[in-house]
TIGU-737180 format. One record per residue (C-alpha): x, y, z. Coordinates in steps of 0.25 Angstrom, whole numbers. Layout:
- px py pz
- X Y Z
...
This chain:
- px py pz
- 0 0 0
- 5 14 -3
- 4 23 8
- 13 34 3
- 1 41 -4
- -2 50 7
- -2 65 2
- -6 61 -12
- -19 63 -19
- -23 48 -14
- -23 52 0
- -36 54 7
- -34 62 20
- -44 55 29
- -40 47 42
- -48 35 46
- -45 30 60
- -32 37 60
- -27 32 47
- -25 41 35
- -32 35 23
- -26 36 9
- -35 33 -2
- -28 20 -5
- -21 18 8
- -22 10 21
- -37 13 24
- -41 7 11
- -35 -7 14
- -41 -7 28
- -54 -3 23
- -54 -14 12
- -50 -25 22
- -59 -22 33
- -71 -13 28
- -74 -19 15
- -78 -33 20
- -88 -25 29
- -93 -16 18
- -95 -27 7
- -108 -32 11
- -114 -18 13
- -108 -11 1
- -114 -18 -10
- -128 -14 -5
- -126 1 -3
- -129 11 -14
- -116 17 -20
- -107 5 -15
- -103 -8 -21
- -93 -19 -20
- -83 -21 -32
- -78 -35 -34
- -65 -35 -42
- -53 -44 -44
- -39 -41 -39
- -29 -37 -50
- -18 -46 -45
- -25 -56 -36
- -37 -59 -44
- -45 -59 -31
- -59 -54 -30
- -61 -41 -21
- -74 -34 -17
- -73 -20 -14
- -84 -10 -9
- -85 2 -17
- -93 15 -19
- -99 14 -33
- -109 22 -41
- -117 19 -54
- -118 30 -64
- -125 25 -77
- -118 12 -82
- -105 15 -73
- -101 12 -59
- -92 22 -52
- -83 19 -41
- -78 31 -34
- -64 28 -29
- -63 33 -14
- -50 26 -12
- -44 30 -26
- -41 21 -38
- -29 14 -32
- -37 4 -24
- -37 -10 -27
- -51 -12 -32
- -50 -1 -42
- -37 -7 -47
- -43 -21 -48
- -55 -16 -56
- -47 -7 -65
- -38 -19 -68
- -49 -29 -71
- -59 -20 -78
- -71 -25 -70
- -77 -28 -56
- -90 -32 -50
- -98 -22 -42
- -109 -26 -31
- -118 -15 -30
- -132 -15 -23
- -133 -30 -23
- -129 -31 -38
- -116 -35 -45
- -111 -27 -57
- -100 -31 -66
- -92 -18 -69
- -81 -16 -80
- -73 -5 -87
- -67 2 -74
- -63 16 -77
- -56 25 -67
- -60 39 -68
- -54 51 -61
- -64 62 -58
- -61 71 -46
- -76 76 -47
- -82 62 -47
- -93 67 -56
- -101 54 -58
- -102 52 -43
- -115 55 -35
- -114 68 -27
- -112 62 -13
- -102 52 -18
- -94 63 -26
- -94 71 -13
- -89 60 -5
- -79 54 -15
- -73 66 -20
- -74 76 -9
- -72 67 3
- -64 55 -2
- -56 63 -14
- -60 53 -24
- -57 57 -39
- -58 43 -46
- -69 33 -49
- -70 20 -56
- -81 19 -67
- -85 5 -71
- -97 0 -80
- -106 -12 -78
- -102 -24 -86
- -113 -31 -94
- -119 -43 -87
- -109 -55 -87
- -114 -70 -87
- -108 -79 -77
- -99 -70 -70
- -95 -55 -67
- -84 -46 -71
- -74 -53 -62
- -77 -66 -68
- -84 -70 -55
- -95 -80 -56
- -108 -77 -48
- -117 -87 -42
- -131 -86 -45
- -138 -77 -34
- -126 -68 -32
């Protein structure tokens, strides 16, 4: 992990429980390891949240990551609170696809496009205020829904009937 980014654009000057939190630093690792398992059952049912299922670039392992997501027309937008240097974003960009669980449905996504837009124009007003003004987000990931696949999903995973 690279902790020498303090003082650069990637630094978010917030302290949580006495830790300084960098956008890609130590707090993110602790959050993923301890908070994500608690959030996963809840997140997929909440509005504007979902779970991205993606395959590791090197390990090939399947990961599930809770995310903040919004739908605009035929596109899904992920505002990158922790920046584009996080593993799930790298994995999705490398593979070109992922699966999103949102409000009880599973959607196969493809064509990831990393967009830098300091104004976050496609974001809803409240999300734009929180992501841009409070968290300092300037990028988002845009993906499109893939046409229905028979017998599997974008990651090559087979689904059992009823799932």
